[in-house]
N, CA, C and O atoms as a GROMACS GRO file, in nm:
protein
  560
    1UNK      N    1   6.115  -6.602  -6.039
    1UNK     CA    2   5.993  -6.665  -5.991
    1UNK      C    3   5.897  -6.688  -6.109
    1UNK      O    4   5.901  -6.617  -6.210
    2UNK      N    5   5.815  -6.784  -6.093
    2UNK     CA    6   5.722  -6.823  -6.198
    2UNK      C    7   5.604  -6.728  -6.208
    2UNK      O    8   5.576  -6.650  -6.117
    3UNK      N    9   5.536  -6.736  -6.321
    3UNK     CA   10   5.412  -6.663  -6.341
    3UNK      C   11   5.307  -6.718  -6.245
    3UNK      O   12   5.306  -6.838  -6.215
    4UNK      N   13   5.220  -6.631  -6.198
    4UNK     CA   14   5.116  -6.675  -6.105
    4UNK      C   15   5.151  -6.647  -5.960
    4UNK      O   16   5.069  -6.669  -5.872
    5UNK      N   17   5.273  -6.598  -5.936
    5UNK     CA   18   5.314  -6.562  -5.800
    5UNK      C   19   5.264  -6.420  -5.775
    5UNK      O   20   5.304  -6.326  -5.844
    6UNK      N   21   5.176  -6.406  -5.678
    6UNK     CA   22   5.114  -6.277  -5.652
    6UNK      C   23   5.204  -6.185  -5.570
    6UNK      O   24   5.276  -6.229  -5.479
    7UNK      N   25   5.198  -6.058  -5.604
    7UNK     CA   26   5.269  -5.956  -5.528
    7UNK      C   27   5.199  -5.937  -5.394
    7UNK      O   28   5.077  -5.949  -5.384
    8UNK      N   29   5.276  -5.908  -5.293
    8UNK     CA   30   5.219  -5.883  -5.160
    8UNK      C   31   5.156  -5.745  -5.153
    8UNK      O   32   5.063  -5.722  -5.076
    9UNK      N   33   5.207  -5.653  -5.235
    9UNK     CA   34   5.161  -5.515  -5.227
    9UNK      C   35   5.251  -5.438  -5.132
    9UNK      O   36   5.357  -5.488  -5.094
   10UNK      N   37   5.211  -5.319  -5.094
   10UNK     CA   38   5.297  -5.244  -5.002
   10UNK      C   39   5.310  -5.320  -4.871
   10UNK      O   40   5.213  -5.376  -4.820
   11UNK      N   41   5.429  -5.322  -4.818
   11UNK     CA   42   5.451  -5.390  -4.690
   11UNK      C   43   5.589  -5.451  -4.683
   11UNK      O   44   5.678  -5.415  -4.760
   12UNK      N   45   5.606  -5.542  -4.591
   12UNK     CA   46   5.739  -5.595  -4.562
   12UNK      C   47   5.779  -5.713  -4.650
   12UNK      O   48   5.891  -5.763  -4.637
   13UNK      N   49   5.691  -5.760  -4.739
   13UNK     CA   50   5.721  -5.875  -4.824
   13UNK      C   51   5.708  -5.836  -4.971
   13UNK      O   52   5.635  -5.742  -5.005
   14UNK      N   53   5.779  -5.908  -5.058
   14UNK     CA   54   5.766  -5.887  -5.201
   14UNK      C   55   5.646  -5.963  -5.257
   14UNK      O   56   5.573  -5.911  -5.342
   15UNK      N   57   5.625  -6.086  -5.208
   15UNK     CA   58   5.519  -6.171  -5.263
   15UNK      C   59   5.439  -6.237  -5.151
   15UNK      O   60   5.482  -6.240  -5.036
   16UNK      N   61   5.322  -6.290  -5.187
   16UNK     CA   62   5.242  -6.368  -5.094
   16UNK      C   63   5.321  -6.491  -5.050
   16UNK      O   64   5.315  -6.531  -4.934
   17UNK      N   65   5.397  -6.550  -5.142
   17UNK     CA   66   5.479  -6.667  -5.110
   17UNK      C   67   5.584  -6.632  -5.004
   17UNK      O   68   5.607  -6.711  -4.912
   18UNK      N   69   5.648  -6.516  -5.015
   18UNK     CA   70   5.744  -6.471  -4.913
   18UNK      C   71   5.676  -6.458  -4.777
   18UNK      O   72   5.732  -6.496  -4.674
   19UNK      N   73   5.555  -6.402  -4.777
   19UNK     CA   74   5.478  -6.388  -4.653
   19UNK      C   75   5.451  -6.523  -4.589
   19UNK      O   76   5.462  -6.539  -4.468
   20UNK      N   77   5.415  -6.620  -4.673
   20UNK     CA   78   5.388  -6.755  -4.625
   20UNK      C   79   5.513  -6.817  -4.562
   20UNK      O   80   5.508  -6.869  -4.451
   21UNK      N   81   5.626  -6.811  -4.635
   21UNK     CA   82   5.751  -6.870  -4.586
   21UNK      C   83   5.792  -6.805  -4.454
   21UNK      O   84   5.835  -6.874  -4.362
   22UNK      N   85   5.780  -6.674  -4.445
   22UNK     CA   86   5.814  -6.604  -4.321
   22UNK      C   87   5.725  -6.652  -4.206
   22UNK      O   88   5.775  -6.676  -4.096
   23UNK      N   89   5.596  -6.666  -4.229
   23UNK     CA   90   5.504  -6.713  -4.125
   23UNK      C   91   5.540  -6.853  -4.078
   23UNK      O   92   5.537  -6.881  -3.958
   24UNK      N   93   5.574  -6.940  -4.171
   24UNK     CA   94   5.615  -7.076  -4.134
   24UNK      C   95   5.742  -7.071  -4.050
   24UNK      O   96   5.757  -7.147  -3.954
   25UNK      N   97   5.835  -6.982  -4.087
   25UNK     CA   98   5.961  -6.974  -4.012
   25UNK      C   99   5.938  -6.929  -3.868
   25UNK      O  100   6.012  -6.970  -3.779
   26UNK      N  101   5.839  -6.847  -3.846
   26UNK     CA  102   5.811  -6.798  -3.710
   26UNK      C  103   5.741  -6.902  -3.625
   26UNK      O  104   5.748  -6.897  -3.502
   27UNK      N  105   5.675  -6.996  -3.687
   27UNK     CA  106   5.600  -7.097  -3.614
   27UNK      C  107   5.677  -7.227  -3.599
   27UNK      O  108   5.618  -7.335  -3.602
   28UNK      N  109   5.809  -7.218  -3.583
   28UNK     CA  110   5.890  -7.336  -3.559
   28UNK      C  111   5.928  -7.414  -3.682
   28UNK      O  112   5.972  -7.528  -3.671
   29UNK      N  113   5.913  -7.356  -3.799
   29UNK     CA  114   5.942  -7.427  -3.923
   29UNK      C  115   6.087  -7.425  -3.966
   29UNK      O  116   6.121  -7.488  -4.067
   30UNK      N  117   6.172  -7.355  -3.894
   30UNK     CA  118   6.313  -7.345  -3.936
   30UNK      C  119   6.391  -7.470  -3.898
   30UNK      O  120   6.373  -7.527  -3.790
   31UNK      N  121   6.477  -7.511  -3.989
   31UNK     CA  122   6.569  -7.620  -3.959
   31UNK      C  123   6.689  -7.567  -3.880
   31UNK      O  124   6.748  -7.640  -3.801
   32UNK      N  125   6.725  -7.441  -3.902
   32UNK     CA  126   6.833  -7.375  -3.830
   32UNK      C  127   6.802  -7.227  -3.821
   32UNK      O  128   6.733  -7.171  -3.906
   33UNK      N  129   6.852  -7.164  -3.716
   33UNK     CA  130   6.838  -7.019  -3.697
   33UNK      C  131   6.969  -6.963  -3.643
   33UNK      O  132   7.044  -7.034  -3.576
   34UNK      N  133   6.995  -6.838  -3.673
   34UNK     CA  134   7.108  -6.769  -3.610
   34UNK      C  135   7.079  -6.620  -3.610
   34UNK      O  136   6.994  -6.571  -3.684
   35UNK      N  137   7.151  -6.549  -3.526
   35UNK     CA  138   7.133  -6.406  -3.513
   35UNK      C  139   7.006  -6.374  -3.437
   35UNK      O  140   6.937  -6.463  -3.387
   36UNK      N  141   6.978  -6.247  -3.430
   36UNK     CA  142   6.861  -6.198  -3.359
   36UNK      C  143   6.824  -6.061  -3.414
   36UNK      O  144   6.911  -5.982  -3.450
   37UNK      N  145   6.696  -6.035  -3.422
   37UNK     CA  146   6.651  -5.903  -3.465
   37UNK      C  147   6.705  -5.798  -3.370
   37UNK      O  148   6.741  -5.688  -3.411
   38UNK      N  149   6.710  -5.832  -3.242
   38UNK     CA  150   6.763  -5.739  -3.142
   38UNK      C  151   6.910  -5.709  -3.162
   38UNK      O  152   6.959  -5.604  -3.121
   39UNK      N  153   6.982  -5.802  -3.227
   39UNK     CA  154   7.124  -5.784  -3.253
   39UNK      C  155   7.150  -5.729  -3.394
   39UNK      O  156   7.265  -5.715  -3.434
   40UNK      N  157   7.045  -5.699  -3.467
   40UNK     CA  158   7.061  -5.641  -3.600
   40UNK      C  159   6.996  -5.720  -3.711
   40UNK      O  160   6.937  -5.660  -3.801
   41UNK      N  161   7.006  -5.854  -3.709
   41UNK     CA  162   6.945  -5.935  -3.814
   41UNK      C  163   6.930  -6.079  -3.765
   41UNK      O  164   7.019  -6.136  -3.703
   42UNK      N  165   6.812  -6.136  -3.796
   42UNK     CA  166   6.783  -6.276  -3.767
   42UNK      C  167   6.778  -6.350  -3.899
   42UNK      O  168   6.732  -6.297  -4.000
   43UNK      N  169   6.826  -6.475  -3.898
   43UNK     CA  170   6.825  -6.561  -4.016
   43UNK      C  171   6.760  -6.693  -3.980
   43UNK      O  172   6.781  -6.746  -3.871
   44UNK      N  173   6.681  -6.746  -4.071
   44UNK     CA  174   6.623  -6.879  -4.055
   44UNK      C  175   6.635  -6.956  -4.185
   44UNK      O  176   6.612  -6.901  -4.293
   45UNK      N  177   6.672  -7.083  -4.174
   45UNK     CA  178   6.684  -7.168  -4.292
   45UNK      C  179   6.575  -7.275  -4.286
   45UNK      O  180   6.557  -7.341  -4.184
   46UNK      N  181   6.505  -7.293  -4.396
   46UNK     CA  182   6.404  -7.398  -4.408
   46UNK      C  183   6.443  -7.485  -4.526
   46UNK      O  184   6.455  -7.437  -4.639
   47UNK      N  185   6.462  -7.613  -4.500
   47UNK     CA  186   6.494  -7.707  -4.607
   47UNK      C  187   6.367  -7.772  -4.657
   47UNK      O  188   6.271  -7.788  -4.582
   48UNK      N  189   6.367  -7.809  -4.783
   48UNK     CA  190   6.251  -7.879  -4.840
   48UNK      C  191   6.247  -8.021  -4.786
   48UNK      O  192   6.352  -8.076  -4.754
   49UNK      N  193   6.132  -8.080  -4.774
   49UNK     CA  194   6.004  -8.021  -4.812
   49UNK      C  195   5.952  -7.926  -4.704
   49UNK      O  196   5.952  -7.958  -4.586
   50UNK      N  197   5.908  -7.810  -4.748
   50UNK     CA  198   5.844  -7.715  -4.657
   50UNK      C  199   5.698  -7.754  -4.650
   50UNK      O  200   5.628  -7.757  -4.752
   51UNK      N  201   5.653  -7.785  -4.533
   51UNK     CA  202   5.516  -7.833  -4.514
   51UNK      C  203   5.417  -7.724  -4.554
   51UNK      O  204   5.435  -7.607  -4.520
   52UNK      N  205   5.313  -7.763  -4.627
   52UNK     CA  206   5.211  -7.666  -4.664
   52UNK      C  207   5.097  -7.673  -4.565
   52UNK      O  208   5.034  -7.777  -4.547
   53UNK      N  209   5.072  -7.563  -4.503
   53UNK     CA  210   4.955  -7.541  -4.416
   53UNK      C  211   4.927  -7.392  -4.419
   53UNK      O  212   5.013  -7.314  -4.461
   54UNK      N  213   4.813  -7.353  -4.378
   54UNK     CA  214   4.778  -7.211  -4.390
   54UNK      C  215   4.791  -7.142  -4.255
   54UNK      O  216   4.705  -7.158  -4.168
   55UNK      N  217   4.899  -7.064  -4.238
   55UNK     CA  218   4.913  -6.987  -4.115
   55UNK      C  219   4.803  -6.881  -4.105
   55UNK      O  220   4.752  -6.836  -4.208
   56UNK      N  221   4.767  -6.842  -3.984
   56UNK     CA  222   4.668  -6.735  -3.970
   56UNK      C  223   4.719  -6.606  -4.035
   56UNK      O  224   4.840  -6.582  -4.039
   57UNK      N  225   4.630  -6.527  -4.085
   57UNK     CA  226   4.661  -6.396  -4.143
   57UNK      C  227   4.745  -6.402  -4.271
   57UNK      O  228   4.803  -6.301  -4.311
   58UNK      N  229   4.753  -6.518  -4.334
   58UNK     CA  230   4.825  -6.531  -4.460
   58UNK      C  231   4.726  -6.585  -4.563
   58UNK      O  232   4.661  -6.687  -4.539
   59UNK      N  233   4.715  -6.519  -4.678
   59UNK     CA  234   4.622  -6.569  -4.780
   59UNK      C  235   4.658  -6.710  -4.825
   59UNK      O  236   4.773  -6.752  -4.818
   60UNK      N  237   4.558  -6.782  -4.870
   60UNK     CA  238   4.577  -6.917  -4.924
   60UNK      C  239   4.670  -6.908  -5.044
   60UNK      O  240   4.654  -6.820  -5.129
   61UNK      N  241   4.768  -6.998  -5.053
   61UNK     CA  242   4.855  -7.002  -5.169
   61UNK      C  243   4.779  -7.059  -5.288
   61UNK      O  244   4.704  -7.155  -5.274
   62UNK      N  245   4.799  -7.000  -5.405
   62UNK     CA  246   4.737  -7.055  -5.525
   62UNK      C  247   4.823  -7.172  -5.576
   62UNK      O  248   4.930  -7.199  -5.521
   63UNK      N  249   4.779  -7.238  -5.680
   63UNK     CA  250   4.850  -7.357  -5.729
   63UNK      C  251   4.991  -7.323  -5.779
   63UNK      O  252   5.083  -7.402  -5.760
   64UNK      N  253   5.008  -7.207  -5.843
   64UNK     CA  254   5.141  -7.167  -5.890
   64UNK      C  255   5.235  -7.143  -5.773
   64UNK      O  256   5.353  -7.179  -5.779
   65UNK      N  257   5.184  -7.082  -5.666
   65UNK     CA  258   5.268  -7.056  -5.548
   65UNK      C  259   5.304  -7.185  -5.477
   65UNK      O  260   5.418  -7.200  -5.431
   66UNK      N  261   5.211  -7.278  -5.466
   66UNK     CA  262   5.242  -7.409  -5.405
   66UNK      C  263   5.346  -7.484  -5.488
   66UNK      O  264   5.437  -7.546  -5.432
   67UNK      N  265   5.333  -7.480  -5.620
   67UNK     CA  266   5.429  -7.545  -5.708
   67UNK      C  267   5.567  -7.480  -5.693
   67UNK      O  268   5.668  -7.550  -5.690
   68UNK      N  269   5.571  -7.350  -5.685
   68UNK     CA  270   5.698  -7.278  -5.669
   68UNK      C  271   5.764  -7.317  -5.538
   68UNK      O  272   5.886  -7.337  -5.533
   69UNK      N  273   5.686  -7.328  -5.433
   69UNK     CA  274   5.738  -7.364  -5.301
   69UNK      C  275   5.803  -7.502  -5.304
   69UNK      O  276   5.907  -7.522  -5.240
   70UNK      N  277   5.745  -7.595  -5.375
   70UNK     CA  278   5.796  -7.732  -5.375
   70UNK      C  279   5.913  -7.754  -5.471
   70UNK      O  280   5.980  -7.857  -5.463
   71UNK      N  281   5.939  -7.661  -5.559
   71UNK     CA  282   6.048  -7.682  -5.656
   71UNK      C  283   6.185  -7.643  -5.602
   71UNK      O  284   6.286  -7.674  -5.665
   72UNK      N  285   6.191  -7.578  -5.488
   72UNK     CA  286   6.318  -7.534  -5.430
   72UNK      C  287   6.370  -7.632  -5.327
   72UNK      O  288   6.293  -7.703  -5.262
   73UNK      N  289   6.502  -7.634  -5.311
   73UNK     CA  290   6.566  -7.718  -5.210
   73UNK      C  291   6.551  -7.656  -5.071
   73UNK      O  292   6.563  -7.725  -4.970
   74UNK      N  293   6.525  -7.527  -5.067
   74UNK     CA  294   6.506  -7.460  -4.939
   74UNK      C  295   6.513  -7.310  -4.954
   74UNK      O  296   6.533  -7.256  -5.063
   75UNK      N  297   6.497  -7.242  -4.842
   75UNK     CA  298   6.497  -7.096  -4.840
   75UNK      C  299   6.573  -7.046  -4.718
   75UNK      O  300   6.587  -7.116  -4.618
   76UNK      N  301   6.622  -6.924  -4.729
   76UNK     CA  302   6.677  -6.853  -4.615
   76UNK      C  303   6.597  -6.725  -4.601
   76UNK      O  304   6.586  -6.645  -4.694
   77UNK      N  305   6.542  -6.708  -4.482
   77UNK     CA  306   6.463  -6.589  -4.448
   77UNK      C  307   6.548  -6.503  -4.357
   77UNK      O  308   6.619  -6.556  -4.271
   78UNK      N  309   6.542  -6.372  -4.375
   78UNK     CA  310   6.610  -6.284  -4.280
   78UNK      C  311   6.521  -6.164  -4.250
   78UNK      O  312   6.443  -6.119  -4.333
   79UNK      N  313   6.536  -6.115  -4.128
   79UNK     CA  314   6.462  -5.998  -4.085
   79UNK      C  315   6.557  -5.908  -4.008
   79UNK      O  316   6.628  -5.953  -3.918
   80UNK      N  317   6.558  -5.778  -4.045
   80UNK     CA  318   6.645  -5.684  -3.977
   80UNK      C  319   6.571  -5.618  -3.862
   80UNK      O  320   6.450  -5.636  -3.845
   81UNK      N  321   6.643  -5.542  -3.783
   81UNK     CA  322   6.586  -5.478  -3.664
   81UNK      C  323   6.479  -5.376  -3.700
   81UNK      O  324   6.402  -5.334  -3.613
   82UNK      N  325   6.473  -5.334  -3.824
   82UNK     CA  326   6.371  -5.239  -3.868
   82UNK      C  327   6.247  -5.309  -3.924
   82UNK      O  328   6.153  -5.242  -3.968
   83UNK      N  329   6.246  -5.443  -3.922
   83UNK     CA  330   6.130  -5.519  -3.966
   83UNK      C  331   6.127  -5.557  -4.112
   83UNK      O  332   6.030  -5.617  -4.159
   84UNK      N  333   6.232  -5.523  -4.188
   84UNK     CA  334   6.237  -5.560  -4.328
   84UNK      C  335   6.273  -5.707  -4.341
   84UNK      O  336   6.365  -5.756  -4.275
   85UNK      N  337   6.200  -5.777  -4.426
   85UNK     CA  338   6.217  -5.921  -4.444
   85UNK      C  339   6.263  -5.949  -4.586
   85UNK      O  340   6.214  -5.888  -4.681
   86UNK      N  341   6.358  -6.042  -4.599
   86UNK     CA  342   6.395  -6.090  -4.732
   86UNK      C  343   6.393  -6.242  -4.730
   86UNK      O  344   6.423  -6.305  -4.629
   87UNK      N  345   6.357  -6.299  -4.844
   87UNK     CA  346   6.350  -6.444  -4.858
   87UNK      C  347   6.428  -6.479  -4.984
   87UNK      O  348   6.400  -6.428  -5.092
   88UNK      N  349   6.526  -6.568  -4.967
   88UNK     CA  350   6.606  -6.612  -5.081
   88UNK      C  351   6.581  -6.761  -5.102
   88UNK      O  352   6.591  -6.841  -5.009
   89UNK      N  353   6.548  -6.797  -5.225
   89UNK     CA  354   6.513  -6.934  -5.261
   89UNK      C  355   6.634  -7.001  -5.327
   89UNK      O  356   6.704  -6.938  -5.407
   90UNK      N  357   6.657  -7.129  -5.294
   90UNK     CA  358   6.772  -7.203  -5.346
   90UNK      C  359   6.726  -7.328  -5.419
   90UNK      O  360   6.645  -7.405  -5.367
   91UNK      N  361   6.778  -7.347  -5.539
   91UNK     CA  362   6.737  -7.461  -5.621
   91UNK      C  363   6.808  -7.590  -5.584
   91UNK      O  364   6.756  -7.699  -5.610
   92UNK      N  365   6.927  -7.580  -5.523
   92UNK     CA  366   6.998  -7.702  -5.484
   92UNK      C  367   7.031  -7.698  -5.335
   92UNK      O  368   7.048  -7.591  -5.276
   93UNK      N  369   7.040  -7.816  -5.277
   93UNK     CA  370   7.077  -7.826  -5.135
   93UNK      C  371   7.220  -7.776  -5.113
   93UNK      O  372   7.250  -7.718  -5.009
   94UNK      N  373   7.307  -7.797  -5.211
   94UNK     CA  374   7.445  -7.752  -5.199
   94UNK      C  375   7.452  -7.599  -5.191
   94UNK      O  376   7.524  -7.545  -5.108
   95UNK      N  377   7.377  -7.531  -5.276
   95UNK     CA  378   7.376  -7.384  -5.274
   95UNK      C  379   7.317  -7.333  -5.143
   95UNK      O  380   7.366  -7.235  -5.087
   96UNK      N  381   7.212  -7.397  -5.094
   96UNK     CA  382   7.151  -7.360  -4.967
   96UNK      C  383   7.250  -7.376  -4.853
   96UNK      O  384   7.268  -7.285  -4.772
   97UNK      N  385   7.316  -7.492  -4.847
   97UNK     CA  386   7.412  -7.519  -4.739
   97UNK      C  387   7.531  -7.423  -4.744
   97UNK      O  388   7.579  -7.378  -4.640
   98UNK      N  389   7.578  -7.391  -4.863
   98UNK     CA  390   7.689  -7.297  -4.877
   98UNK      C  391   7.650  -7.158  -4.828
   98UNK      O  392   7.724  -7.094  -4.754
   99UNK      N  393   7.533  -7.112  -4.870
   99UNK     CA  394   7.485  -6.979  -4.826
   99UNK      C  395   7.467  -6.977  -4.674
   99UNK      O  396   7.502  -6.879  -4.609
  100UNK      N  397   7.412  -7.085  -4.619
  100UNK     CA  398   7.390  -7.090  -4.473
  100UNK      C  399   7.524  -7.090  -4.399
  100UNK      O  400   7.537  -7.024  -4.295
  101UNK      N  401   7.623  -7.163  -4.450
  101UNK     CA  402   7.757  -7.162  -4.388
  101UNK      C  403   7.815  -7.022  -4.387
  101UNK      O  404   7.873  -6.979  -4.287
  102UNK      N  405   7.800  -6.951  -4.499
  102UNK     CA  406   7.850  -6.814  -4.506
  102UNK      C  407   7.782  -6.725  -4.402
  102UNK      O  408   7.848  -6.644  -4.338
  103UNK      N  409   7.653  -6.741  -4.386
  103UNK     CA  410   7.579  -6.661  -4.287
  103UNK      C  411   7.628  -6.693  -4.147
  103UNK      O  412   7.654  -6.602  -4.068
  104UNK      N  413   7.640  -6.820  -4.116
  104UNK     CA  414   7.685  -6.859  -3.981
  104UNK      C  415   7.825  -6.808  -3.952
  104UNK      O  416   7.854  -6.769  -3.839
  105UNK      N  417   7.911  -6.807  -4.051
  105UNK     CA  418   8.049  -6.762  -4.033
  105UNK      C  419   8.062  -6.611  -4.024
  105UNK      O  420   8.158  -6.560  -3.964
  106UNK      N  421   7.969  -6.539  -4.083
  106UNK     CA  422   7.983  -6.392  -4.089
  106UNK      C  423   7.874  -6.318  -4.015
  106UNK      O  424   7.859  -6.198  -4.035
  107UNK      N  425   7.799  -6.385  -3.931
  107UNK     CA  426   7.688  -6.321  -3.860
  107UNK      C  427   7.739  -6.248  -3.736
  107UNK      O  428   7.709  -6.287  -3.623
  108UNK      N  429   7.816  -6.144  -3.759
  108UNK     CA  430   7.870  -6.064  -3.651
  108UNK      C  431   7.809  -5.926  -3.659
  108UNK      O  432   7.839  -5.849  -3.751
  109UNK      N  433   7.724  -5.893  -3.563
  109UNK     CA  434   7.663  -5.760  -3.558
  109UNK      C  435   7.678  -5.704  -3.418
  109UNK      O  436   7.682  -5.778  -3.320
  110UNK      N  437   7.685  -5.572  -3.410
  110UNK     CA  438   7.699  -5.503  -3.283
  110UNK      C  439   7.571  -5.519  -3.202
  110UNK      O  440   7.461  -5.495  -3.252
  111UNK      N  441   7.585  -5.560  -3.077
  111UNK     CA  442   7.469  -5.578  -2.990
  111UNK      C  443   7.400  -5.445  -2.955
  111UNK      O  444   7.284  -5.443  -2.916
  112UNK      N  445   7.474  -5.336  -2.969
  112UNK     CA  446   7.418  -5.207  -2.930
  112UNK      C  447   7.353  -5.132  -3.045
  112UNK      O  448   7.241  -5.083  -3.031
  113UNK      N  449   7.421  -5.123  -3.160
  113UNK     CA  450   7.367  -5.040  -3.269
  113UNK      C  451   7.323  -5.121  -3.391
  113UNK      O  452   7.257  -5.066  -3.479
  114UNK      N  453   7.359  -5.250  -3.399
  114UNK     CA  454   7.319  -5.333  -3.511
  114UNK      C  455   7.411  -5.326  -3.632
  114UNK      O  456   7.386  -5.394  -3.731
  115UNK      N  457   7.516  -5.247  -3.626
  115UNK     CA  458   7.611  -5.239  -3.736
  115UNK      C  459   7.696  -5.366  -3.741
  115UNK      O  460   7.708  -5.437  -3.641
  116UNK      N  461   7.753  -5.392  -3.856
  116UNK     CA  462   7.838  -5.510  -3.870
  116UNK      C  463   7.964  -5.498  -3.786
  116UNK      O  464   8.019  -5.389  -3.770
  117UNK      N  465   8.006  -5.611  -3.732
  117UNK     CA  466   8.131  -5.619  -3.657
  117UNK      C  467   8.225  -5.704  -3.739
  117UNK      O  468   8.190  -5.816  -3.778
  118UNK      N  469   8.344  -5.654  -3.765
  118UNK     CA  470   8.442  -5.727  -3.843
  118UNK      C  471   8.510  -5.830  -3.752
  118UNK      O  472   8.584  -5.791  -3.661
  119UNK      N  473   8.486  -5.960  -3.774
  119UNK     CA  474   8.544  -6.061  -3.686
  119UNK      C  475   8.696  -6.072  -3.697
  119UNK      O  476   8.761  -6.126  -3.608
  120UNK      N  477   8.753  -6.020  -3.806
  120UNK     CA  478   8.898  -6.024  -3.825
  120UNK      C  479   8.969  -5.910  -3.753
  120UNK      O  480   9.090  -5.917  -3.728
  121UNK      N  481   8.896  -5.806  -3.720
  121UNK     CA  482   8.955  -5.687  -3.659
  121UNK      C  483   8.953  -5.703  -3.508
  121UNK      O  484   8.848  -5.732  -3.451
  122UNK      N  485   9.065  -5.684  -3.442
  122UNK     CA  486   9.065  -5.696  -3.297
  122UNK      C  487   8.972  -5.592  -3.234
  122UNK      O  488   8.970  -5.476  -3.276
  123UNK      N  489   8.897  -5.634  -3.134
  123UNK     CA  490   8.805  -5.545  -3.067
  123UNK      C  491   8.883  -5.445  -2.983
  123UNK      O  492   8.979  -5.485  -2.916
  124UNK      N  493   8.845  -5.317  -2.983
  124UNK     CA  494   8.916  -5.219  -2.903
  124UNK      C  495   8.882  -5.230  -2.755
  124UNK      O  496   8.934  -5.153  -2.674
  125UNK      N  497   8.797  -5.322  -2.720
  125UNK     CA  498   8.758  -5.334  -2.579
  125UNK      C  499   8.732  -5.480  -2.546
  125UNK      O  500   8.746  -5.568  -2.631
  126UNK      N  501   8.695  -5.504  -2.423
  126UNK     CA  502   8.660  -5.640  -2.381
  126UNK      C  503   8.524  -5.680  -2.436
  126UNK      O  504   8.484  -5.796  -2.425
  127UNK      N  505   8.450  -5.585  -2.496
  127UNK     CA  506   8.317  -5.610  -2.547
  127UNK      C  507   8.326  -5.655  -2.692
  127UNK      O  508   8.304  -5.576  -2.784
  128UNK      N  509   8.358  -5.781  -2.714
  128UNK     CA  510   8.384  -5.832  -2.848
  128UNK      C  511   8.259  -5.832  -2.936
  128UNK      O  512   8.271  -5.839  -3.058
  129UNK      N  513   8.140  -5.823  -2.877
  129UNK     CA  514   8.018  -5.824  -2.956
  129UNK      C  515   7.971  -5.683  -2.990
  129UNK      O  516   7.857  -5.664  -3.034
  130UNK      N  517   8.058  -5.584  -2.970
  130UNK     CA  518   8.025  -5.446  -3.005
  130UNK      C  519   8.111  -5.402  -3.123
  130UNK      O  520   8.223  -5.451  -3.140
  131UNK      N  521   8.058  -5.309  -3.203
  131UNK     CA  522   8.137  -5.253  -3.313
  131UNK      C  523   8.247  -5.163  -3.253
  131UNK      O  524   8.249  -5.138  -3.132
  132UNK      N  525   8.334  -5.117  -3.338
  132UNK     CA  526   8.446  -5.036  -3.292
  132UNK      C  527   8.400  -4.911  -3.216
  132UNK      O  528   8.452  -4.881  -3.109
  133UNK      N  529   8.303  -4.839  -3.272
  133UNK     CA  530   8.256  -4.716  -3.208
  133UNK      C  531   8.188  -4.743  -3.074
  133UNK      O  532   8.216  -4.675  -2.976
  134UNK      N  533   8.099  -4.842  -3.070
  134UNK     CA  534   8.029  -4.873  -2.943
  134UNK      C  535   8.125  -4.931  -2.840
  134UNK      O  536   8.110  -4.908  -2.720
  135UNK      N  537   8.226  -5.007  -2.888
  135UNK     CA  538   8.328  -5.061  -2.797
  135UNK      C  539   8.409  -4.951  -2.733
  135UNK      O  540   8.440  -4.958  -2.615
  136UNK      N  541   8.443  -4.848  -2.812
  136UNK     CA  542   8.516  -4.734  -2.756
  136UNK      C  543   8.433  -4.662  -2.652
  136UNK      O  544   8.482  -4.624  -2.546
  137UNK      N  545   8.303  -4.642  -2.684
  137UNK     CA  546   8.214  -4.576  -2.589
  137UNK      C  547   8.200  -4.655  -2.460
  137UNK      O  548   8.191  -4.597  -2.352
  138UNK      N  549   8.198  -4.787  -2.470
  138UNK     CA  550   8.182  -4.872  -2.351
  138UNK      C  551   8.306  -4.865  -2.262
  138UNK      O  552   8.297  -4.878  -2.140
  139UNK      N  553   8.425  -4.845  -2.324
  139UNK     CA  554   8.549  -4.837  -2.248
  139UNK      C  555   8.562  -4.705  -2.172
  139UNK      O  556   8.634  -4.697  -2.072
  140UNK      N  557   8.493  -4.604  -2.220
  140UNK     CA  558   8.508  -4.469  -2.160
  140UNK      C  559   8.428  -4.456  -2.033
  140UNK      O  560   8.429  -4.350  -1.970
   0.00000   0.00000   0.00000
């Protein structure tokens, strides 16, 4: 990231810019979404141009942060069931699309505990959206 990008301080974001992108994603700014916080992890993809407006409760972006936002082809935001947020910035549309394809193909999480579910491994029960341990418990 460029100089002039302010740290968010203690909390769920690394930078003010990450906080901004996350707020935009929650207010209908995503081009695509998959997963769910309730299922372990939610993902949102925003392609450029990301519209600049000031969401409530988010500090005004400075000129360096606005410039940084416009130089990327897009971002992928994710939030886990514990509220931790990560934002990954992509310089090319190809890299963004590839990363998003990987997420869509591998977004298998247990509906009960949030652990990863291996899509290649046969489910031990009729509950294909549960991990091996939770599937066994459901069968009992």
